[in-house]
BAGUZA-361479 format. One line per 5 residues: number of its first residue (from 1); their letters; for each residue x, y, z of N, C-alpha, C. Coordinates in nm, 4 decimals, m for minus. Atoms other than C-alpha are relative to their C-alpha. Layout:
BEGIN
NUM) A) X:Y:Z:X:Y:Z:X:Y:Z; ...;
This chain:
BEGIN
1) MNLRN) m0.0626:0.0206:0.1290:m2.3630:4.8803:2.3950:m0.0719:0.0873:m0.1021; 0.0662:m0.0847:0.0985:m2.4254:5.1283:2.1161:m0.0346:m0.0806:m0.1254; 0.0500:0.0679:0.1202:m2.5897:5.0392:1.7835:0.1144:m0.0436:m0.0914; m0.1146:0.0349:0.0855:m2.2592:5.0456:1.5972:0.0669:m0.1288:0.0476; m0.0628:0.1197:m0.0558:m2.1081:4.7808:1.8282:m0.0877:m0.1232:m0.0165;
6) VVLAA) 0.0930:0.1116:0.0181:m2.4212:4.5635:1.8054:0.0068:m0.0502:m0.1445; m0.0080:0.0366:0.1421:m2.4085:4.5703:1.4240:0.1338:m0.0669:m0.0294; m0.1326:0.0588:0.0211:m2.0336:4.5008:1.4268:0.0066:m0.1417:0.0567; 0.0004:0.1334:m0.0612:m2.0807:4.2061:1.6645:m0.0818:m0.0976:m0.0838; 0.0851:0.0867:0.0830:m2.3630:4.0660:1.4476:0.0722:m0.0386:m0.1284;
11) VLIMG) m0.0739:0.0284:0.1235:m2.1492:4.0945:1.1328:0.1123:m0.0995:0.0276; m0.1081:0.0920:m0.0352:m1.8570:3.9202:1.3049:m0.0535:m0.1409:0.0256; 0.0584:0.1315:m0.0294:m2.0789:3.6388:1.4335:m0.0454:m0.0679:m0.1290; 0.0441:0.0589:0.1283:m2.2345:3.5878:1.0877:0.1201:m0.0425:m0.0825; m0.1212:0.0346:0.0744:m1.8891:3.5922:0.9342:0.0655:m0.1242:0.0551;
16) LDHAD) m0.0574:0.1197:m0.0597:m1.7635:3.3339:1.1819:m0.0829:m0.1223:m0.0324; 0.0867:0.1132:0.0364:m2.0656:3.1107:1.1187:0.0233:m0.0392:m0.1449; m0.0230:0.0279:0.1426:m2.0066:3.1420:0.7431:0.1361:m0.0666:m0.0204; m0.1339:0.0591:0.0122:m1.6342:3.0668:0.7791:m0.0002:m0.1421:0.0521; 0.0079:0.1344:m0.0565:m1.7125:2.7658:0.9994:m0.0693:m0.0956:m0.0967;
21) AQTKP) 0.0734:0.0843:0.0957:m1.9608:2.6343:0.7428:0.0895:m0.0376:m0.1173; m0.0885:0.0289:0.1129:m1.6926:2.6556:0.4735:0.1074:m0.1014:0.0363; m0.1053:0.0932:m0.0366:m1.4419:2.4503:0.6732:m0.0527:m0.1401:0.0245; 0.0579:0.1322:m0.0207:m1.6825:2.1637:0.7380:m0.0249:m0.0638:m0.1363; 0.0210:0.0640:0.1306:m1.6780:1.9140:0.4508:m0.1465:m0.0398:m0.0184;
26) ASLDK) 0.1320:0.0531:0.0310:m1.9979:1.8183:0.2774:0.0007:m0.1474:0.0415; 0.0029:0.1414:m0.0390:m2.1154:1.4687:0.3653:0.0899:m0.0805:m0.0934; m0.0936:0.0793:0.0789:m1.8643:1.2124:0.2496:m0.0752:m0.0931:m0.0935; 0.0601:0.0864:0.1000:m1.9507:1.0206:m0.0646:0.0233:m0.1449:0.0386; m0.0135:0.1413:m0.0328:m2.0160:0.6523:m0.0059:0.0789:m0.0753:m0.1061;
31) SPMDM) m0.0755:0.0609:0.1099:m1.8454:0.5765:m0.3394:0.1096:0.0962:m0.0434; m0.1035:m0.0984:0.0304:m1.5205:0.7753:m0.3395:0.0634:m0.0226:m0.1366; m0.0639:0.0071:0.1304:m1.3448:0.8545:m0.6642:0.1399:m0.0602:0.0146; m0.1313:0.0621:0.0006:m1.0324:0.6577:m0.7514:0.0524:0.0046:m0.1433; m0.0565:0.0089:0.1347:m0.7975:0.6233:m1.0454:0.1138:m0.1002:m0.0017;
36) CYFPV) m0.1116:0.0925:0.0184:m0.5493:0.3777:m1.1851:0.0739:0.0385:m0.1273; m0.0887:m0.0386:0.1104:m0.2595:0.4180:m1.4281:0.0693:m0.1211:m0.0600; m0.0982:0.0901:0.0592:m0.0516:0.2238:m1.6730:0.1053:0.0854:m0.0680; m0.0544:0.0922:m0.0963:0.2345:0.1992:m1.6081:m0.0585:0.0225:0.1399; 0.0545:m0.0015:m0.1346:0.1095:0.1118:m1.2612:0.0835:0.0940:0.0871;
41) DYPVL) m0.0632:m0.0962:m0.0916:0.1889:0.3801:m0.9991:0.0792:0.1081:m0.0735; m0.0736:m0.0956:0.0816:0.2989:0.6178:m1.2753:0.0329:0.1318:0.0720; m0.0346:m0.1279:m0.0631:0.2709:0.9440:m1.0719:0.1106:m0.0119:0.1051; m0.1037:0.0201:m0.1019:0.4826:0.8057:m0.7850:0.1342:m0.0276:m0.0673; m0.1241:0.0303:0.0718:0.7397:0.6617:m1.0249:0.0561:0.1243:m0.0692;
46) KIQDK) m0.0433:m0.1220:0.0694:0.7487:0.9934:m1.2129:0.0769:0.0929:0.0940; m0.0710:m0.0909:m0.0911:0.8454:1.1974:m0.9058:0.1296:m0.0608:0.0513; m0.1234:0.0678:m0.0406:1.1112:0.9362:m0.8252:0.0951:m0.0192:m0.1181; m0.0782:0.0183:0.1232:1.2469:0.9505:m1.1846:0.0246:m0.1476:m0.0295; m0.0126:0.1441:0.0213:1.1797:0.5753:m1.2167:m0.1058:m0.0532:m0.0978;
51) TPGPL) 0.1043:0.0486:0.0903:0.9152:0.5575:m1.4900:0.0585:m0.1008:m0.0985; m0.0491:0.1029:0.0917:0.9530:0.2405:m1.6985:m0.0321:0.0302:m0.1467; 0.0375:m0.0390:0.1359:0.8191:0.4209:m2.0042:m0.1033:0.1098:0.0074; 0.0968:m0.1100:0.0012:0.5643:0.6790:m2.1130:m0.1339:m0.0418:0.0619; 0.1345:0.0235:m0.0499:0.2195:0.7121:m1.9578:m0.0870:m0.0453:m0.1171;
56) IARAI) 0.0843:0.0568:0.1060:m0.0204:0.4964:m2.1643:m0.1472:0.0256:0.0266; 0.1436:m0.0095:m0.0277:m0.3562:0.5050:m1.9864:m0.0260:0.0352:0.1454; 0.0470:m0.0312:m0.1348:m0.5493:0.6303:m1.6853:m0.1514:m0.0181:0.0014; 0.1447:0.0149:m0.0177:m0.8973:0.5316:m1.5643:m0.0403:0.0717:0.1281; 0.0548:m0.0716:m0.1149:m1.1024:0.7500:m1.3282:m0.1414:m0.0522:0.0224;
61) YSRPQ) 0.1285:0.0633:m0.0283:m1.3979:0.5898:m1.1545:m0.0378:0.0209:0.1461; 0.0439:m0.0021:m0.1394:m1.6060:0.5875:m0.8364:m0.0111:m0.1436:0.0482; m0.0165:0.1325:m0.0588:m1.5673:0.2920:m0.6034:m0.1174:m0.0349:0.0934; 0.1107:0.0403:m0.0876:m1.9064:0.1623:m0.4779:0.0342:m0.1250:0.0799; m0.0170:0.1160:m0.0877:m1.9306:m0.0999:m0.2041:m0.1164:m0.0966:m0.0184;
66) KNGRH) 0.1040:0.1022:0.0113:m2.1268:m0.4247:m0.2108:m0.1063:0.0178:0.1087; 0.0906:m0.0238:m0.1130:m2.2806:m0.3635:0.1341:m0.1134:m0.1015:0.0105; 0.0999:0.1047:m0.0151:m2.4643:m0.6969:0.1360:m0.1029:m0.0072:m0.1116; 0.0982:m0.0029:0.1092:m2.6510:m0.6176:m0.1847:0.0278:m0.1094:m0.1020; m0.0155:0.0898:0.1147:m2.7115:m0.8602:m0.4699:0.0283:0.0915:m0.1188;
71) LFGDL) m0.0444:m0.0967:0.0997:m2.5231:m0.6894:m0.7515:m0.0428:m0.0328:m0.1426; 0.0180:0.0261:0.1426:m2.5228:m0.8518:m1.0934:m0.1314:m0.0718:m0.0256; 0.1332:0.0503:0.0293:m2.8652:m0.9152:m1.2387:m0.1061:0.0713:0.0828; 0.0930:m0.0718:m0.0866:m3.0210:m0.6906:m0.9728:0.0364:0.1483:m0.0007; m0.0434:m0.1397:m0.0023:m2.8490:m0.3619:m0.8829:0.0589:0.0400:m0.1358;
76) VEYGK) m0.0549:m0.0187:0.1353:m2.6503:m0.3868:m1.2085:m0.0773:m0.0970:m0.0893; 0.0910:0.0835:0.0783:m2.9127:m0.5120:m1.4502:0.0682:m0.0603:m0.1226; m0.0502:0.0656:0.1216:m2.8257:m0.7652:m1.7196:m0.0596:0.0681:m0.1230; 0.0453:m0.0558:0.1266:m2.8448:m0.6214:m2.0703:m0.0261:0.1492:m0.0002; 0.0205:m0.1447:m0.0079:m2.8618:m0.2593:m1.9525:0.1363:0.0676:0.0165;
81) VWRLG) m0.1287:m0.0692:m0.0055:m2.5742:m0.0129:m2.0027:0.0280:0.0475:0.1425; m0.0439:m0.0350:m0.1352:m2.3808:0.0389:m1.6769:0.1255:0.0861:m0.0085; m0.1106:m0.0967:m0.0002:m2.1323:0.3168:m1.5971:0.1306:m0.0534:0.0565; m0.1201:0.0606:m0.0608:m1.8758:0.0776:m1.4398:0.0415:0.0736:0.1265; m0.0287:m0.0645:m0.1266:m1.8866:0.2071:m1.0865:m0.1225:0.0728:0.0488;
86) ANEAT) 0.1095:m0.0806:m0.0529:m2.0979:0.4782:m0.9275:0.0217:0.1460:m0.0403; m0.0074:m0.1448:0.0204:m2.1704:0.8495:m0.9636:0.0293:0.0356:m0.1462; m0.0342:m0.0365:0.1367:m2.0041:1.0048:m1.2706:0.0349:m0.1256:m0.0785; m0.0369:0.1136:0.0842:m1.9571:0.7710:m1.5626:0.1524:m0.0140:0.0004; m0.1434:0.0288:m0.0007:m1.6150:0.6049:m1.5551:0.0627:0.0469:m0.1305;
91) EIEFF) m0.0718:m0.0458:0.1190:m1.3619:0.7554:m1.7935:0.1367:m0.0664:m0.0082; m0.1339:0.0524:0.0259:m1.0498:0.6122:m1.9510:0.0657:0.0943:m0.0991; m0.0744:m0.0871:0.0900:m0.7836:0.8234:m2.1152:0.1225:m0.0740:m0.0500; m0.1187:0.0582:0.0617:m0.5228:0.6980:m2.3582:0.0906:0.1147:m0.0427; m0.0958:m0.1052:0.0291:m0.2090:0.9080:m2.3952:0.0758:m0.0258:m0.1294;
96) QDVKI) m0.0487:0.0312:0.1340:m0.1216:0.7447:m2.7262:m0.1041:m0.0917:m0.0638; 0.0914:0.0923:0.0670:m0.3101:0.5408:m2.9866:0.0235:m0.1405:0.0547; m0.0081:0.1378:m0.0486:m0.3870:0.1883:m2.8646:m0.0882:m0.0878:m0.0881; 0.0885:0.0954:0.0665:m0.5602:m0.1255:m2.9928:m0.0758:m0.0787:0.1055; 0.0854:0.0851:m0.0820:m0.8498:m0.3046:m2.8297:m0.0744:m0.0898:m0.0967;
101) DNKKV) 0.0635:0.0968:0.0896:m0.9755:m0.6212:m2.9975:0.0432:0.0242:m0.1457; m0.0602:m0.0287:0.1310:m0.7422:m0.5397:m3.2917:m0.0609:0.1202:m0.0711; 0.0569:m0.1226:0.0563:m0.9289:m0.2104:m3.3446:0.0754:0.1185:0.0582; m0.0755:m0.1165:m0.0438:m0.7403:0.1177:m3.3300:m0.0921:0.0953:0.0773; 0.0673:m0.1014:m0.0802:m0.8490:0.3591:m3.0562:0.0961:0.1173:0.0083;
106) KKGRY) m0.0871:m0.1172:0.0022:m0.7102:0.7084:m3.0979:0.0252:0.0545:0.1404; m0.0364:m0.0700:m0.1228:m0.5320:0.8940:m2.8211:m0.1167:0.0914:0.0377; 0.1092:m0.0869:m0.0433:m0.7959:1.0708:m2.6115:m0.0699:m0.0551:0.1228; 0.0765:0.0336:m0.1202:m1.0484:1.0506:m2.3308:m0.1374:m0.0510:m0.0425; 0.1260:0.0660:0.0338:m1.3541:0.8239:m2.3419:m0.0727:m0.0392:0.1276;
111) TIYAL) 0.0775:0.0614:m0.1070:m1.6360:0.7134:m2.1176:0.0000:m0.1494:m0.0279; m0.0016:0.1454:0.0164:m1.6230:0.3401:m2.0559:m0.1214:m0.0580:0.0732; 0.1215:0.0619:m0.0519:m1.9478:0.1476:m2.0056:0.0104:m0.1511:m0.0181; 0.0074:0.1451:0.0202:m2.0427:m0.2193:m1.9868:m0.1459:m0.0431:m0.0090; 0.1246:0.0767:0.0007:m2.3353:m0.4388:m2.0788:0.0375:m0.1313:0.0651;
116) VDTDK) m0.0413:0.1200:m0.0725:m2.3092:m0.7170:m1.8224:m0.0963:m0.1150:m0.0245; 0.0767:0.1233:0.0090:m2.4273:m1.0755:m1.8498:0.0686:m0.1011:0.0917; m0.0547:0.0984:m0.0931:m2.3588:m1.3911:m1.6508:0.1363:m0.0520:m0.0423; m0.1255:0.0600:0.0459:m2.0728:m1.5186:m1.8692:0.0887:0.0925:m0.0826; m0.0804:m0.0941:0.0788:m1.9556:m1.2134:m2.0672:m0.0496:0.1427:0.0229;
121) WTIIL) 0.0346:m0.1419:m0.0020:m1.9505:m0.8351:m2.0661:0.0366:0.0591:m0.1350; m0.0359:m0.0812:0.1150:m1.9589:m0.6026:m2.3623:0.0528:0.1318:0.0553; m0.0629:m0.1251:m0.0436:m1.7173:m0.3181:m2.2905:m0.0181:0.1011:m0.1128; 0.0313:m0.1046:0.0974:m1.8082:0.0088:m2.4632:0.0846:0.1234:0.0288; m0.0653:m0.1312:m0.0092:m1.5915:0.3145:m2.5269:m0.0881:0.0985:m0.0752;
126) NKETD) 0.0930:m0.0977:0.0547:m1.7969:0.6261:m2.5948:0.0634:0.1386:0.0040; m0.0585:m0.1338:0.0116:m1.7021:0.9806:m2.7038:m0.0542:0.1008:0.1009; 0.0622:m0.0949:m0.0932:m1.9394:1.1556:m2.4586:0.0674:m0.0128:0.1365; m0.0682:0.0027:m0.1295:m1.7436:1.2482:m2.1444:m0.0659:0.1001:0.0952; 0.0504:m0.0916:m0.1032:m1.8138:1.4402:m1.8232:m0.1515:m0.0129:0.0153;
131) TWGAF) 0.1426:0.0264:m0.0157:m2.1518:1.2776:m1.7683:m0.0242:m0.0832:0.1255; 0.0369:0.0704:m0.1228:m2.3332:1.1286:m1.4696:m0.0688:m0.1304:m0.0363; 0.0640:0.1291:0.0234:m2.4190:0.7600:m1.4725:m0.0051:m0.0368:m0.1469; 0.0216:0.0383:0.1406:m2.5507:0.6112:m1.7961:m0.1346:0.0524:m0.0473; 0.1346:m0.0496:0.0281:m2.8717:0.8128:m1.8018:m0.0130:0.0631:m0.1381;
136) RYDMA) 0.0046:m0.0647:0.1310:m2.7818:1.0001:m2.1223:0.0912:m0.0723:m0.0997; m0.0839:0.0787:0.0903:m2.5828:0.7211:m2.2862:m0.0584:0.0062:m0.1412; 0.0418:m0.0109:0.1399:m2.5970:0.7623:m2.6662:0.0852:m0.0973:m0.0831; m0.0686:0.1037:0.0779:m2.5051:0.4543:m2.8699:0.0662:0.0567:m0.1262; m0.0557:m0.0611:0.1211:m2.4376:0.6778:m3.1728:0.1404:0.0559:0.0242;
141) KDVLR) m0.1320:m0.0544:m0.0332:m2.1298:0.8106:m2.9892:0.1000:m0.1086:0.0391; m0.0929:0.1103:m0.0287:m1.9749:0.4653:m2.9389:0.1182:0.0032:m0.0953; m0.1233:0.0095:0.0771:m1.6160:0.4347:m3.0568:0.0363:m0.1464:m0.0200; m0.0403:0.1399:0.0037:m1.5727:0.0649:m2.9802:m0.0894:m0.0816:0.0927; 0.0650:0.1013:m0.0848:m1.7531:m0.2401:m2.8443:0.0801:m0.1273:m0.0146;
146) TTVAV) m0.0700:0.1280:0.0020:m1.5767:m0.5596:m2.7481:m0.0525:m0.0866:0.1142; 0.0511:0.0932:m0.0998:m1.6720:m0.8687:m2.5516:0.1157:m0.0638:0.0759; m0.0992:0.0653:m0.0861:m1.4726:m1.0044:m2.2572:m0.0711:m0.1031:0.0868; 0.0568:0.1089:m0.0799:m1.5271:m1.3219:m2.0574:m0.0051:0.0371:0.1476; 0.0129:m0.0152:m0.1447:m1.6471:m1.3188:m1.6973:0.0747:m0.1141:0.0677;
151) EKQPE) m0.0678:0.1002:m0.0824:m1.4227:m1.4999:m1.4501:m0.0587:0.0076:0.1394; 0.0536:0.0041:m0.1361:m1.5932:m1.6063:m1.1278:0.1158:m0.0185:0.0978; m0.1074:0.0016:m0.0991:m1.3736:m1.5503:m0.8217:m0.0493:m0.0647:0.1294; 0.0415:0.0624:m0.1251:m1.3786:m1.7532:m0.4991:m0.0169:0.1019:0.1139; 0.0100:m0.1024:m0.1036:m1.3293:m1.4403:m0.2880:m0.0879:0.1139:m0.0486;
156) IAEAF) 0.0890:m0.1118:0.0309:m1.5847:m1.1604:m0.2774:0.0775:0.1311:0.0138; m0.0596:m0.1337:m0.0053:m1.4552:m0.8122:m0.3612:m0.1083:0.0959:0.0483; 0.0984:m0.0916:m0.0583:m1.6472:m0.5746:m0.1345:m0.0071:0.1311:m0.0776; m0.0052:m0.1277:0.0711:m1.5344:m0.2635:m0.3230:0.0250:m0.0239:m0.1490; m0.0250:0.0008:0.1436:m1.5571:m0.2159:m0.6982:0.1412:0.0526:m0.0221;
161) SMEFE) m0.1349:m0.0506:0.0258:m1.2055:m0.1770:m0.8343:0.0397:m0.0199:m0.1453; m0.0599:0.0085:0.1332:m1.0155:m0.1197:m1.1556:0.1502:0.0168:0.0203; m0.1453:m0.0161:m0.0044:m0.6428:m0.1645:m1.2074:0.0585:m0.0526:m0.1304; m0.0713:0.0482:0.1174:m0.4004:m0.2106:m1.4899:0.1036:m0.1013:0.0437; m0.1019:0.1035:m0.0244:m0.1716:m0.5110:m1.5093:0.0789:m0.0163:m0.1292;
166) KAKKG) m0.0857:0.0205:0.1168:0.1242:m0.5592:m1.7424:m0.0336:m0.1340:m0.0650; 0.0254:0.1222:0.0765:0.0617:m0.8165:m2.0169:0.1128:m0.0170:m0.1021; m0.1056:0.0242:0.0991:0.2843:m0.9743:m2.2848:0.0049:0.1094:m0.1046; 0.0073:m0.1047:0.1021:0.1658:m0.7249:m2.5444:m0.0901:0.1116:0.0497; 0.0783:m0.1119:m0.0494:0.0486:m0.4194:m2.3558:m0.0407:m0.0165:0.1442;
171) ALLII) 0.0514:0.0043:m0.1373:m0.1751:m0.4242:m2.0507:m0.1406:m0.0578:0.0013; 0.1379:0.0421:m0.0239:m0.4952:m0.5627:m1.9074:m0.0623:0.1001:0.0954; 0.0763:m0.0765:m0.0958:m0.7558:m0.3421:m1.7459:m0.0851:m0.1017:0.0751; 0.0690:0.0974:m0.0840:m0.8810:m0.5592:m1.4577:m0.1154:0.0718:0.0709; 0.1192:m0.0554:m0.0638:m1.2364:m0.4846:m1.3394:m0.0549:m0.1089:0.0913;
176) NWDDV) 0.0362:0.1013:m0.0984:m1.3442:m0.6621:m1.0202:m0.1026:0.0547:0.0990; 0.0979:m0.0342:m0.1032:m1.6510:m0.6515:m0.7959:m0.0792:m0.1249:0.0326; 0.0731:0.1169:m0.0458:m1.8364:m0.9118:m0.5921:0.0841:m0.1237:m0.0343; m0.0767:0.1189:0.0383:m1.7336:m1.2532:m0.7314:0.0331:0.0006:m0.1487; m0.0199:m0.0129:0.1443:m1.6859:m1.1209:m1.0869:0.1285:0.0767:m0.0308;
181) LVKLP) m0.1203:m0.0665:0.0481:m1.3624:m1.0273:m1.2627:0.0010:m0.0090:m0.1520; m0.0176:0.0005:0.1453:m1.3158:m0.9246:m1.6263:0.1315:0.0699:m0.0326; m0.1278:m0.0560:0.0443:m0.9982:m0.8357:m1.8173:m0.0160:0.0539:m0.1410; 0.0028:m0.0639:0.1314:m0.9853:m0.5903:m2.1064:0.1429:0.0127:m0.0513; m0.1354:m0.0111:0.0564:m0.6703:m0.6425:m2.3189:0.0157:0.1297:m0.0807;
186) ISW) m0.0333:m0.1235:0.0709:m0.5110:m0.3205:m2.4469:0.1433:m0.0148:m0.0495; m0.1363:0.0117:0.0542:m0.2093:m0.3186:m2.6774:0.0357:0.1298:m0.0734; m0.0482:m0.1175:0.0735:0.0059:m0.0567:m2.8554:0.1252:m0.0357:m0.0746;
């Protein structure tokens, strides 16, 4: 084999190794990203031309698992700002002005945090977006704080979840993990 063929073979092998490395996914995240909409299932309804009205809100969050851990008061510390999920801080986007706790929240995208306690959570909307966790949380950028009651559930929710539910005047953002469920009323 001449030198030219050896070099060509080496380049091809390196190229194949590089191409193979690109097709293999990075390790899978243990807390995959998820999102919820109001109206519920909006993207599917939109492609079916069955939307019951305009898009109002969307929440994007990572879905951690309980995995036998003690969550509230331990992994999620009482009185400490929590990102509502895992990885990137959870974000909520409103596609029109809404009201939370009779306070106007302008159309836009916000990070949503919580201060958890045994019987209530303080839900926080903050202007700082595209951030990881709550490590750089800045109270000065808060847009709204409101308190919601904790409802203890008989069944354990293994995966953290968020979903919107239709309410008499607007919607509820349902947040559920372990034996805890909270509801954030949103109206427009």
